N, C-alpha and C positions, 0 to 999 in steps of 0.2 A: 173526594179529591175533586178539584174543579174541572168539570166537563172539558173545558179547554185543554186541560193537562194530560187528559187518559190516551192521547195515539204516542205521546212522549213515554208515559208512566210504561204502557205495554211493550214497545219498543225496547225500553232499557230493561226489562224483568224478563223479556225473551234474549236479551244478550249475557243476562248474568247467569241466568238458571239453566242449568243443562240439564234438565229433569223434566220428564211430563208432568205439566202444569193444568189443571182444568180451571177453566176460569166462568164464574157466572156474575152476570152484572146486572145492577138497576141504574137507571137515570132518575134522578129527582131533579123537578123542573125549578124548584125553589130551594133550595138548601139553606144550611144556617146563617149566610149573609146574603141572601135572597138571589144568590146566582145558582144556576144549574150544577150539579154536582154528580159526580158518579161513584156508587159504592160497588166493588169487587169483592167477591167471595172467591179463594182460591183454593183448592184441592190438589194435594201434590200425593199422588197415589203411592202406598208403600208400605210394608208391612212391619208394625211396629216389634213383631218378636224377633227381628235382626238386627244386629249391631249398627249395622249401617244406618237405622232408622234416625239414630241421635244426629247424625250429621244433615241427614236431608230435613228432619223436623228443623234444625236453624235455617233453610230456607227462606221459612215462611218469615223470620225476622228483616233478612233481606229484603223480601219484598215490600215490607211496612217500611223500611229505610226507605226504599225508591221513592213510594208513594209520598213519604213526609218531604223527602227534598223538592218535590214539586206540589206542595200544598195541602195534601192529604193528611189524612189523620187514620189510627183504628176507630172503627166503630163501636166499640166496646172496651172496658179496663182489662177486664179479667186480670189472672195473674201476674201477666207480663207487661202489662202496660197501665198499672197501676199509679206509677209515677205521671203518667198523662192524663190524670183525671181532672183538671181543668179543661184541656183541648177536646175531650172527648165526650165530658158529661156537662160542659160548661162551669162555670166557676162556681156560680150560686150552688147547683145542684153537688159539687164538691166540696164545697164549705158543709153542707148538710150532712154529707158522709164524713166527714171529719169530727165534725160536733156529735153525730151520734154515737160513732166509735171511741170517742173519748170517756163515754160514762159520764157527761155532766149532768147527769140528772133530769135531764129535758125527755120526756116522753114522745117522742117523734115515733109516728107510724106510719108505715108505709099507704 
């Protein structure tokens, strides 16, 4: 997210999430658009063996939604954010991934 939005994002997250939330962050001097960005990793301590884990897990998506409202984006696509590939990977990289998965006969290597 843009560094200038970090405070607003943290305030809204603390307001919306009523669970313990451990945050770790990194500041990037020149982000994607040449402006400072903040990358936040969040950890919500919980036991995945308990039924209530299913509800707490969804809070991670709430945090991402808040960050996106303030100009942020996920830092990786994973399973849940594959629809955001253009914004996460960049348009050219997303096209490469689409081409690779379409089986178009091109031998693209990583």
